[in-house]
N, C-alpha and C positions, 0 to 999 in steps of 0.2 A: 441601455443602461451605461452611462459613462463610468469609466473606472480609471483610477490612477494607481501607480505603483510607488510605494514609499518604503524602500528597504525591505522588500520581500513580503510586505503586508499589503494586500489588495483592498482598496477602499471602493465600494460600489454604492452609488446613489440610486435609489429606486424612484422612478418618476411618479408612480401612483401614490405612494405613501409620503415620499419626501424624506424618508429616514436614511441614515447612513449606516451601512452594514460593513463591519470590518471583519475580514477573514484572514487567517494565517496560512491558508492552504491545507488545513486539516478538515477532515470530514468524519462525522460520527454517524454510524448507522446501527440499528438494532437488528440482529439476526437471531433466528431460532437455532437450537442445537443442531438440527438437521442442516440448515443453511450454512452454519459454521463448518460442519463436516464437508459439505460440498465445496466450499471455498478452500479448505485445506487440501482436499483431493485435487482440485484444480491447480493450486500452487505447487503441489508435489509433482504434478504432471509437467508443468512449465519448467520446474527445476530440472527434471529428468531430461527434457528436450534440450535444455541449455548444456547440460553435462555431456549428452550424447551427440552434440552437434559435430558433424563430420566435415571438416575443412581445415586447411592449414591456417591457424590464426596468426594475425599480426600482433605486435606488442600491444597496440591499442585494443584489439579484440580480446586479448587475454585479460587486460585490465578491466574492460567493460563487462566481460563475462564474470569475472570475480566479483565485481561490484553488484551485478544483477543477482548473482547467487547469494551474496551476503544480505541484500535487501529482502529477497524471498525468504531466507532463513529467519530473519528478524520478524517479518510479518507472520510467518508460521508460528513462531514462538509466542508472539503477542496473542494470536488467536487461540493457541493451545492453553495459554495461561488464563484466558478469559472463561474457561470452563470451570465452574465452581467445584465439580467433582474432581477434576484433574488437579486443581489448586489445593484441594483438601487431601490429596494423596490417595484417593479411592480408585 
């Protein structure tokens, strides 16, 4: 599948159909409540491993670590807010 990059938007041409598919790097998936909890548990585990990393960080490492933790936190919040019971305050 040939693809080109035009300002962050990937354009893919499918040979079989001939259609042009434009994606912005976003992916949507449907997960069950149990699967969502498993994802959240995994993200929390990864966050803990980043926080507990034992080594003398460089300035770049500190910045990267902070950015990684922020991304994990935002993803956790998005997954948590996708729970209808949590959103309803139950």
